[in-house]
C-alpha positions as CSV (number, residue, x, y, z in Angstrom):
1,M,113.7,29.7,67.2
2,K,113.3,31.1,63.7
3,R,109.5,30.7,64.1
4,Y,109.5,32.8,67.3
5,F,111.6,35.5,65.7
6,F,109.2,35.6,62.7
7,F,106.2,35.8,65.1
8,I,107.9,38.8,67.0
9,V,108.6,40.6,63.7
10,L,105.0,40.0,62.6
11,I,103.6,41.6,65.8
12,A,106.0,44.5,65.6
13,G,105.1,45.1,62.0
14,F,101.4,45.3,63.0
15,L,101.9,47.6,66.1
16,L,104.6,50.0,64.7
17,P,102.2,51.6,62.2
18,L,99.7,52.2,65.0
19,I,102.4,53.6,67.3
20,Y,103.7,55.9,64.5
21,T,100.2,57.0,63.6
22,F,99.3,58.0,67.2
23,A,102.8,59.2,68.3
24,N,101.6,62.8,68.2
25,T,98.2,62.0,69.7
26,G,97.4,62.4,73.4
27,F,98.4,65.1,75.9
28,I,100.3,68.2,75.0
29,P,103.3,68.1,77.5
30,G,102.8,70.1,80.6
31,Q,99.1,70.8,80.1
32,I,97.7,71.0,83.6
33,W,96.1,74.2,84.9
34,Y,93.4,75.3,87.3
35,S,90.2,77.5,87.1
36,K,91.9,80.1,89.4
37,D,95.5,81.0,90.2
38,N,95.7,81.2,94.0
39,L,94.3,78.1,95.5
40,S,92.8,78.2,99.0
41,E,91.9,75.4,101.4
42,G,88.3,74.3,101.3
43,E,87.3,75.9,98.0
44,T,86.3,73.9,94.9
45,V,88.2,74.5,91.7
46,F,88.5,72.8,88.3
47,I,91.6,71.0,87.1
48,H,92.0,71.2,83.3
49,T,94.0,69.5,80.6
50,V,93.6,69.0,76.9
51,V,93.8,66.0,74.6
52,W,95.1,66.2,71.0
53,N,94.1,63.8,68.3
54,G,96.6,63.8,65.5
55,G,95.1,60.7,63.8
56,K,92.6,60.3,61.0
57,E,89.8,58.7,63.1
58,N,87.8,59.8,66.1
59,L,89.7,59.1,69.4
60,Q,87.9,57.7,72.4
61,A,89.9,57.9,75.6
62,K,89.4,57.7,79.4
63,V,91.4,60.3,81.3
64,E,92.2,60.0,85.0
65,F,93.4,62.8,87.3
66,Y,95.8,62.2,90.1
67,D,97.2,63.9,93.2
68,K,100.4,61.9,93.5
69,N,99.0,58.3,93.5
70,V,95.5,59.2,94.6
71,I,92.8,59.3,91.9
72,L,90.8,62.5,92.0
73,G,88.4,61.6,89.2
74,S,88.1,60.5,85.6
75,R,86.4,61.6,82.4
76,D,85.6,59.8,79.1
77,V,86.3,62.0,76.1
78,T,85.9,61.7,72.3
79,V,88.2,63.8,70.1
80,Q,87.8,64.3,66.4
81,P,90.7,64.1,64.0
82,N,93.2,67.0,64.2
83,Q,91.2,68.6,67.1
84,L,91.9,69.5,70.7
85,K,89.5,68.6,73.5
86,E,89.5,70.2,76.9
87,V,88.9,67.8,79.9
88,N,88.4,68.8,83.5
89,I,87.2,67.6,86.9
90,S,86.2,69.4,90.0
91,W,88.5,69.3,93.0
92,K,87.9,70.4,96.6
93,V,91.3,71.9,97.6
94,T,93.0,70.7,100.7
95,S,96.1,72.2,102.4
96,G,99.6,70.8,101.9
97,D,101.8,69.8,99.0
98,H,100.1,68.4,95.9
99,T,101.4,66.8,92.8
100,I,98.7,67.0,90.1
101,S,98.8,65.0,86.9
102,A,96.5,63.3,84.3
103,K,96.9,60.0,82.5
104,I,95.0,58.4,79.6
105,I,94.4,54.9,80.9
106,S,92.6,53.5,77.8
107,S,92.3,54.7,74.2
108,S,90.7,53.4,71.0
109,I,89.5,54.4,67.6
110,T,86.7,53.2,65.4
111,S,87.9,52.3,62.0
112,N,85.5,50.8,59.4
113,G,82.9,50.3,62.1
114,K,85.3,48.3,64.2
115,K,86.7,49.4,67.6
116,E,90.5,49.1,67.8
117,I,92.6,49.6,70.9
118,I,95.6,51.9,70.3
119,I,98.7,52.8,72.1
120,L,99.4,56.5,72.7
121,E,102.9,57.8,73.3
122,N,101.8,61.0,75.0
123,N,99.6,59.3,77.5
124,K,100.6,61.3,80.6
125,T,100.9,65.0,81.5
126,E,103.8,66.5,83.3
127,E,103.4,66.7,87.1
128,N,102.2,70.0,88.4
129,K,103.4,70.7,91.9
130,V,101.5,73.2,94.1
131,F,101.4,74.1,97.8
132,V,98.2,75.2,99.5
133,P,98.6,76.9,102.9
134,V,96.3,76.1,105.8
135,S,93.3,78.5,105.9
136,I,92.6,79.7,109.4
137,S,89.3,81.3,110.4
138,K,88.2,83.2,113.5
139,V,85.3,82.0,115.7
140,N,82.9,84.2,113.8
141,G,83.9,82.6,110.5
142,E,85.9,85.5,109.1
143,P,89.3,84.6,107.5
144,A,92.2,85.2,109.9
145,T,94.8,87.7,109.0
146,S,98.6,87.1,109.2
147,S,98.8,89.0,112.5
148,D,96.0,86.8,113.9
149,V,97.9,83.7,112.9
150,I,101.2,85.0,114.5
151,K,99.3,86.0,117.7
152,N,97.7,82.5,117.8
153,E,101.1,80.8,117.5
154,L,102.6,83.0,120.2
155,D,99.7,82.2,122.5
156,K,100.3,78.5,121.8
157,A,104.0,78.8,122.5
158,G,103.3,80.7,125.7
159,S,100.9,78.0,126.9
160,K,103.4,75.3,126.2
161,I,106.2,77.2,128.0
162,G,103.8,77.7,130.9
163,D,103.2,73.9,131.2
164,V,107.0,73.3,131.4
165,I,108.1,76.2,133.7
166,P,107.3,75.7,137.4
167,E,104.6,78.1,138.8
168,S,107.2,79.6,141.2
169,V,109.1,80.8,138.2
170,S,106.3,81.5,135.7
171,T,104.2,83.6,138.1
172,P,106.9,86.3,138.6
173,V,107.7,86.2,134.9
174,S,104.1,86.6,134.1
175,D,103.8,89.6,136.4
176,I,106.9,91.2,134.7
177,V,105.3,90.7,131.3
178,D,102.0,92.2,132.5
179,K,103.9,95.3,133.9
180,V,105.8,95.6,130.6
181,D,102.6,95.4,128.6
182,S,100.9,97.9,130.9
183,F,103.9,100.3,130.4
184,R,103.6,99.8,126.6
185,D,99.9,100.6,126.7
186,D,100.3,103.7,128.8
187,T,103.3,104.9,126.8
188,S,101.4,104.4,123.5
189,V,98.5,106.5,124.8
190,K,100.8,109.3,125.8
191,I,102.6,109.1,122.5
192,I,99.3,109.4,120.6
193,E,98.3,112.4,122.7
194,S,101.7,114.1,122.1
195,K,101.4,113.3,118.4
196,E,98.0,115.0,118.2
197,K,99.4,118.1,120.0
198,A,102.3,118.2,117.5
199,K,99.7,118.2,114.7
200,E,97.9,121.1,116.3
201,E,101.2,123.0,116.7
202,I,101.9,122.6,113.0
203,K,98.4,123.8,112.2
204,A,99.0,126.9,114.4
205,L,102.3,127.5,112.6
206,D,100.6,127.4,109.3
207,I,98.7,130.7,110.2
208,D,99.5,133.5,107.8
209,I,102.8,134.8,109.2
210,N,102.0,138.3,107.9
211,T,99.8,138.8,110.9
212,D,101.4,140.4,113.9
213,S,100.4,137.6,116.3
214,A,102.0,135.0,114.1
215,K,105.2,137.0,113.7
216,E,105.6,137.1,117.5
217,A,104.8,133.3,117.9
218,V,106.7,131.8,115.1
219,S,110.5,131.7,114.8
220,A,112.5,130.4,111.9
221,T,113.2,127.0,113.6
222,D,109.9,126.3,115.2
223,K,108.2,124.6,112.2
224,P,111.2,122.3,111.3
225,I,111.6,121.2,114.9
226,T,107.8,120.5,115.2
227,Y,107.9,118.4,112.1
228,I,110.9,116.4,113.4
229,K,109.0,115.9,116.7
230,L,106.0,114.6,114.8
231,F,108.1,112.3,112.8
232,L,109.8,110.8,115.9
233,L,106.4,110.4,117.6
234,T,105.0,108.6,114.6
235,I,107.9,106.1,114.7
236,L,107.5,105.6,118.5
237,G,103.7,105.3,118.1
238,F,104.2,102.5,115.6
239,I,106.6,100.6,117.9
240,F,104.5,100.9,121.0
241,T,101.1,100.2,119.5
242,N,102.3,97.1,117.6
243,K,103.0,94.2,120.0
244,I,104.9,92.2,117.5
245,V,107.3,95.1,116.7
246,F,107.6,96.1,120.4
247,Y,108.5,92.7,121.7
248,G,110.5,91.8,118.7
249,L,112.8,94.9,119.3
250,I,113.1,93.9,122.9
251,I,114.2,90.4,122.0
252,I,116.7,91.7,119.5
253,A,118.1,94.2,122.1
254,V,118.4,91.4,124.8
255,F,120.1,89.2,122.2
256,F,122.8,91.8,121.4
257,I,123.3,92.6,125.1
258,L,123.8,88.9,126.0
259,R,126.0,88.4,123.0
260,T,128.2,91.4,124.0
261,I,128.5,90.0,127.6
262,Y,129.3,86.5,126.3
263,L,132.0,87.8,123.9
264,K,133.6,89.9,126.7
265,I,133.6,86.9,129.1
266,R,135.0,84.6,126.4
267,Y,137.8,86.8,125.3
268,K,138.7,88.2,128.7
């Protein structure tokens, strides 16, 4: 038993100096960054980290980069004493959640012409978590806007609902929706025309009121009323020309009407 204890103490006495010497060698905590800030699906970026050598000999190390448990790539690096060395790999970005990190899987020094395997305390970076949204493109290859994405999702939802609802129900509903949308289009055209007329009226009111014709045509309240009219038409134009806003307001209105009816029935 004493012999085993002496053997353990001997090994510890050999390894502890190495561990102490290279305790401040390896990764600087948290050092993972990318060649650009906003990552997009499908593009290629570089994942960077740095290795610090706090020892007195050149450090040879193999660095592996991970996305969770998946190896993205590896690099061999040599770092001179008391120096930082940047290490990077290229990465083709995919959508979803990612947990990026780097790890030194092997390290050694060359002392007196002899290679020695060493143990590094700081052999792993902190995990860097990043989320990359799905990148959607149109048929012509142009990137889709947020409104395109919303419209696409609404179309998908509409097609799924159409598969579930019987044709005897869906056809009248579809006709109603078409009529509502036609009403929206017609109203938006009329609003735009009225808005242009209001602008022309304001221009006419801006004529030099010192002229006799202007004095007869312009009253003290005409201009403020016209501005109010233009303001209201601008708001209505925004609502009727924007499908998402128009139908969103309808849904909100229907919700509150049904809620009021429900509360009256419940507490009757």
